[in-house]
C-alpha positions in Angstrom: 40.6 83.6 -48.5 38.7 81.6 -45.9 37.3 78.2 -46.7 33.6 77.8 -47.3 31.1 75.0 -46.8 28.5 74.9 -49.6 25.4 73.2 -48.2 22.7 72.0 -50.5 19.2 70.8 -49.5 15.8 71.5 -50.9 14.2 71.7 -47.4 14.4 75.2 -46.0 14.4 74.3 -42.3 17.4 72.0 -42.8 19.3 74.8 -44.6 18.5 77.2 -41.7 19.7 74.6 -39.2 22.9 73.9 -41.1 23.6 77.6 -41.5 23.3 78.2 -37.7 25.4 75.1 -36.9 28.3 76.4 -39.1 27.9 80.0 -37.9 28.3 78.8 -34.3 31.4 76.8 -35.4 32.8 80.0 -37.0 32.8 78.4 -40.5 31.7 80.3 -43.5 28.6 78.5 -45.1 26.6 79.1 -48.2 23.2 77.4 -48.1 21.6 76.6 -51.5 18.3 75.0 -52.4 19.4 73.6 -55.9 22.2 71.4 -57.0 22.7 73.5 -60.2 23.4 76.6 -58.1 26.1 74.7 -56.2 27.6 73.3 -59.4 28.0 76.8 -60.8 30.2 77.7 -57.8 32.5 74.8 -58.2 35.9 75.1 -59.9 39.3 73.5 -59.8 40.3 76.3 -57.4 37.2 76.0 -55.1 38.6 76.2 -51.5 36.1 74.4 -49.3 33.7 71.4 -49.1 30.4 70.6 -50.7 27.7 69.0 -48.5 24.6 67.8 -50.3 21.4 65.9 -49.7 20.9 62.9 -51.9 17.2 63.1 -52.5 16.4 66.5 -54.2 14.1 67.5 -57.1 15.9 68.5 -60.3 19.6 67.6 -59.9 19.9 65.1 -57.1 22.9 64.6 -54.9 24.4 61.7 -56.8 24.3 63.6 -60.1 25.8 66.7 -58.4 28.6 64.5 -57.0 29.5 63.2 -60.4 29.4 66.6 -62.1 31.6 68.1 -59.3 34.1 65.4 -59.6 34.3 66.0 -63.3 35.4 69.5 -62.5 38.0 68.4 -59.9 38.1 64.9 -58.5 39.8 66.3 -55.4 36.8 68.4 -54.2 35.5 66.8 -51.0 31.8 66.0 -51.4 29.9 64.9 -48.3 26.5 63.3 -48.8 23.6 63.6 -46.4 21.2 60.7 -46.6 18.1 59.1 -45.1 18.3 55.6 -43.6 17.0 54.0 -46.8 19.8 55.5 -48.9 22.8 54.3 -46.9 23.7 51.6 -49.4 23.6 54.2 -52.2 25.8 56.5 -50.2 28.3 53.7 -49.6 28.4 53.1 -53.3 29.0 56.8 -53.9 32.0 56.6 -51.5 33.5 54.1 -54.0 32.9 56.6 -56.8 34.7 59.4 -55.0 32.5 60.9 -52.3 34.5 62.0 -49.3 32.0 61.0 -46.5 28.3 60.5 -45.9 26.2 61.5 -42.9 22.9 59.9 -42.0 19.8 61.9 -41.1 19.1 63.2 -38.5 22.6 64.6 -38.5 24.1 65.6 -35.2 25.6 69.2 -35.4 28.9 68.1 -33.9 29.3 65.2 -36.4 28.5 67.6 -39.3 31.1 70.1 -38.2 33.7 67.5 -37.5 33.3 65.9 -41.0 33.4 69.4 -42.6 36.5 70.4 -40.8 38.3 67.2 -41.7 37.3 67.6 -45.4 38.4 71.3 -45.4 41.8 70.4 -44.0 42.2 67.7 -46.7 41.2 70.2 -49.4 43.6 72.8 -48.0 46.5 70.4 -48.2 45.5 69.3 -51.6 45.4 72.9 -53.0 48.7 73.8 -51.3 50.5 70.8 -52.8 49.0 71.5 -56.2 50.1 75.2 -56.0 53.6 74.3 -54.9 54.0 71.9 -57.9 52.7 74.5 -60.3 54.4 77.5 -58.8 57.8 76.4 -59.8 56.8 76.5 -63.5 53.2 76.7 -64.8 54.2 74.5 -67.7 54.7 71.7 -65.2 50.9 71.4 -65.4 51.3 70.0 -68.9 54.1 67.5 -67.9 52.1 66.3 -64.9 48.9 65.7 -66.8 50.1 64.4 -70.1 52.6 61.7 -69.3 54.6 59.7 -71.7 58.1 59.4 -73.2 56.9 58.4 -76.7 57.5 60.7 -79.7 53.8 61.5 -80.1 53.5 62.6 -76.5 56.7 64.7 -76.6 55.4 66.5 -79.7 51.9 66.9 -78.1 53.4 68.6 -75.0 55.5 70.8 -77.1 52.5 71.9 -79.2 50.4 72.5 -76.1 53.1 74.6 -74.4 53.2 76.8 -77.5 49.5 77.1 -77.7 49.0 77.8 -74.0 51.0 81.0 -74.3 48.5 82.5 -76.8 44.9 83.6 -76.7 43.9 81.6 -79.7 40.8 79.4 -79.5 41.5 75.7 -79.8 39.9 72.6 -81.2 40.9 69.3 -79.6 40.1 66.1 -81.5 40.7 62.5 -80.7 39.2 59.1 -80.0 37.3 58.4 -76.8 39.6 58.1 -73.7 42.6 59.8 -75.2 42.6 62.6 -72.7 41.0 65.5 -74.6 39.6 67.2 -71.5 42.9 66.7 -69.6 44.7 68.5 -72.4 42.2 71.3 -72.2 42.7 71.7 -68.5 46.5 71.6 -69.0 46.2 74.5 -71.5 44.1 76.4 -69.0 46.6 76.0 -66.1 49.7 76.8 -68.3 48.0 79.9 -69.9 47.7 83.5 -68.7 44.1 82.6 -67.7 45.2 79.9 -65.2 43.9 81.8 -62.2 40.5 82.3 -63.9 37.7 79.8 -64.1 37.7 76.7 -66.3 34.1 76.1 -67.2 33.4 72.7 -68.7 30.2 72.1 -70.6 29.3 68.7 -71.9 27.1 69.6 -74.8 25.7 66.1 -75.1 24.8 65.7 -71.5 21.9 68.3 -71.3 18.5 68.1 -73.0 18.1 70.5 -76.0 15.4 72.4 -74.1 17.9 73.3 -71.3 21.0 73.8 -73.3 20.2 77.4 -74.5 19.6 78.7 -71.0 22.6 76.7 -69.7 24.9 78.3 -72.1 23.5 81.8 -72.5 21.7 82.4 -69.3 18.2 83.8 -68.8 16.2 86.5 -67.1 13.3 85.9 -64.7 10.2 85.1 -66.7 12.1 84.3 -69.9 10.2 81.0 -70.2 7.7 79.1 -68.1 9.2 78.0 -64.8 12.0 80.7 -64.9 11.4 82.3 -61.6 14.7 84.2 -61.3 17.7 85.3 -63.4 20.3 82.7 -64.3 23.9 83.3 -65.2 24.9 81.1 -68.1 28.1 79.2 -68.6 29.5 81.7 -71.1 29.2 84.5 -68.5 30.6 82.2 -65.7 33.7 81.7 -67.8 34.6 85.4 -68.0 38.3 85.9 -67.3 39.0 82.2 -67.9 38.4 79.4 -70.4 35.1 77.9 -71.7 35.5 74.3 -72.6 32.7 73.0 -74.9 32.9 69.2 -74.9 31.2 67.1 -77.6 30.4 70.3 -79.4 29.3 68.3 -82.5 26.1 67.4 -80.5 24.8 71.0 -80.6 21.8 71.6 -82.9 22.2 73.8 -85.9 20.2 76.8 -84.4 22.4 76.7 -81.2 25.5 76.5 -83.4 24.4 79.7 -85.2 23.8 81.5 -81.9 27.1 80.3 -80.5 28.9 81.5 -83.6 27.5 85.0 -83.1 28.6 85.1 -79.5 32.1 83.9 -80.3 32.4 86.4 -83.2 31.3 89.4 -81.1 32.4 88.2 -77.7 29.1 89.3 -76.3 26.2 87.3 -74.9 22.5 88.2 -74.5 20.5 86.3 -71.9 17.2 84.8 -72.9 14.5 87.4 -72.2 16.9 90.3 -72.3 18.0 92.9 -74.8 21.3 93.8 -73.1 24.5 92.4 -74.5 27.1 91.4 -71.9 30.8 91.6 -72.9 32.7 88.4 -72.7 36.4 88.1 -71.9 36.8 84.3 -72.6 39.0 81.9 -74.4 37.2 78.9 -76.0 38.4 75.3 -76.2 36.1 73.0 -78.2 36.4 69.2 -77.9 35.1 66.6 -80.4 35.6 62.9 -80.8 34.1 63.0 -84.3 35.6 64.4 -87.5 34.0 67.9 -87.8 35.2 68.3 -91.4 33.1 65.2 -92.2 30.2 66.6 -90.2 30.4 69.8 -92.2 30.2 67.8 -95.4 27.2 65.9 -94.1 25.6 69.3 -93.2 25.5 68.4 -89.5 28.0 71.1 -88.4 28.3 74.7 -89.6 31.5 75.4 -91.6 31.8 79.0 -90.3 31.6 77.7 -86.7 34.3 75.2 -87.5 36.6 77.9 -89.0 35.9 80.1 -85.9 36.9 77.2 -83.5 39.8 75.6 -85.2 42.3 78.5 -85.1 44.6 75.9 -83.6 43.8 72.1 -83.8 45.3 69.5 -81.4 45.0 65.8 -82.4 45.3 63.5 -79.4 47.3 60.4 -80.2 45.6 57.0 -79.4 47.4 54.4 -77.2 48.0 52.4 -80.4 50.5 55.1 -81.5 52.3 55.3 -78.2 52.3 51.7 -76.8 55.7 52.2 -75.1 53.9 54.7 -72.7 51.6 52.0 -71.3 53.8 50.8 -68.4 54.5 54.3 -67.2 50.8 55.2 -67.5 49.6 52.2 -65.7 52.1 52.8 -62.8 51.0 56.4 -62.5 47.3 55.5 -62.6 47.8 52.8 -60.0 49.3 55.4 -57.6 46.4 57.7 -58.3 43.8 55.0 -57.7 45.5 54.0 -54.4 45.3 57.6 -53.2 41.6 57.9 -54.3 40.6 54.7 -52.5 42.8 55.5 -49.5 44.7 52.2 -50.0 48.4 51.3 -50.0 50.0 51.3 -53.5 50.5 47.7 -54.5 53.7 46.5 -56.1 53.4 46.0 -59.9 55.2 42.9 -61.3 57.3 43.6 -64.3 55.7 40.8 -66.3 52.3 42.4 -65.7 53.5 45.6 -67.3 54.9 43.7 -70.3 51.5 41.9 -70.7 49.6 45.2 -70.5 51.8 46.8 -73.1 51.1 44.0 -75.5 47.4 44.3 -75.2 45.0 46.4 -77.4 43.3 49.3 -75.6 40.4 50.5 -77.7 39.3 52.7 -74.8 42.7 54.3 -74.6 43.8 55.9 -71.3 40.3 55.7 -69.9 40.4 51.9 -70.3 43.9 51.7 -68.7 42.6 53.8 -65.8 39.8 51.3 -65.2 42.3 48.5 -65.3 44.5 50.3 -62.7 41.5 50.8 -60.4 40.6 47.1 -60.6 44.3 46.2 -59.9 44.3 48.4 -56.8 41.0 46.9 -55.6 42.2 43.4 -56.2 39.6 42.8 -58.9 41.8 42.6 -62.0 41.9 38.8 -62.3 44.3 37.5 -64.9 45.2 41.0 -66.3 47.7 39.7 -68.7 45.7 36.9 -70.2 44.1 38.9 -73.0 46.0 38.7 -76.3 46.2 41.4 -78.9 43.8 41.0 -81.7 44.0 41.7 -85.4 47.8 41.4 -85.4 50.2 38.9 -86.9 52.5 36.9 -84.7 55.5 39.0 -85.9 53.6 42.2 -84.9 52.7 40.9 -81.5 56.3 39.8 -80.9 57.6 43.2 -82.0 55.2 44.9 -79.6 56.1 42.6 -76.8 59.9 43.3 -77.3 59.3 47.0 -77.5 57.3 46.9 -74.2 60.0 44.9 -72.5 62.7 47.4 -73.5 60.5 50.3 -72.3 59.8 48.6 -69.0 63.6 47.9 -68.5 64.4 51.6 -69.2 61.9 52.7 -66.6 62.9 50.0 -64.1 66.5 51.2 -64.3 65.6 54.9 -64.1 67.1 55.5 -67.6 70.6 54.2 -66.7 72.0 52.8 -70.0 74.5 50.2 -68.6 72.0 48.7 -66.2 69.3 48.6 -68.9 71.2 46.5 -71.4 72.8 44.3 -68.7 69.3 43.5 -67.3 68.1 42.6 -70.7 71.2 40.4 -71.4 72.1 42.6 -74.5 75.1 44.3 -75.7 75.2 48.1 -75.8 75.0 48.0 -79.7 72.2 45.5 -79.7 70.1 47.7 -77.4 70.7 50.7 -79.6 69.7 48.7 -82.7 66.5 47.5 -81.1 65.7 51.0 -79.9 66.1 52.3 -83.4 64.0 49.5 -84.8 61.1 50.3 -82.4 61.3 54.1 -82.7 62.7 54.6 -79.1 65.0 57.6 -79.0 68.1 58.0 -76.9 66.2 60.6 -74.9 64.0 57.9 -73.5 67.0 56.6 -71.6 67.7 59.8 -69.7 71.3 60.5 -68.7 74.0 58.1 -69.9 76.4 56.7 -67.3 
């Protein structure tokens, strides 16, 4: 399939000019007037580049950028800006934009930037496909890293769930990786080649949510000038991920329940029911059982969604994973900012492992970004809170052992020698801290 440029601008003459420019360069181009239309065409498998104006009515270019990078942070987004928005565009580059072009944009510069972005996207997708071609379940290993018992059990559960068609409810604290788990299920399932449609139910106004989910026909409500495909339809053949589902109003919950029960959707303003071949993953950071008791969530919808439930473990339950997570996230941040990966001192990893992380993996990712950018400051100065001295010392010892295991690539002899311990003492401490022999890898 040939690569495509999706060009978004609310000014028709600029869309026409861009279309002609790319046609002369023999590049497929789709010109759109609204950011929402472009967003509906984005997916993790999108093979191309998005070029968007910053200043547009409705969804502006900055919002579109952020929404697209939520779908796949590796989609190249090029911003087109007027002179007064250059500072904003530069700021967006730090947030993940691939490039920005200042108006008036020279055709040659536009084509060159697009070609470079498409080549980068092509290589990204090829590398991703090679990693996942060997074994689709590698998608789970690659996204949900950690050697701790809770993470091993989580991956095992997700592998078993991915092979089924059961709807899934994923629960957990903020920053524990609920959406990452949902995407891992998608890629490891039989629907991996289909779309993954993510809907943040808390991000849209109530007035727009119904048409966003179910779609609408032209004239269905004031301002509806043409038919709109809803997210439910867009997910056909793939997975619909309903994030923060607890934020849906009770009337919308009732309508969603009917759709999920019958696997059919009727657009607003239409009487025709459209069959849906979808699998649903719902995400919630709140206790839905408690929400049912408080009459804020429908019990029948909860029973429909929680055929299988996944509970994401917080960092506090897998503290030994912190050094590995931080190292991986530092590498990802360096790639994202196009910087060299800095060396991480072992004492820094130990200090990080001893800290509390109420924001979970998301907070560690932010710390990794600051470390790569040289903005971390005294990263290890924060002390754990609400813990006794004995608890802090135990956590610190556990972190040191975990770091030594990783630093020596799981080699047993080198691990206990680097720590100045006997073989038996190392085993005793591993048992004390709940570290299994499997955490060491192959014995030598």
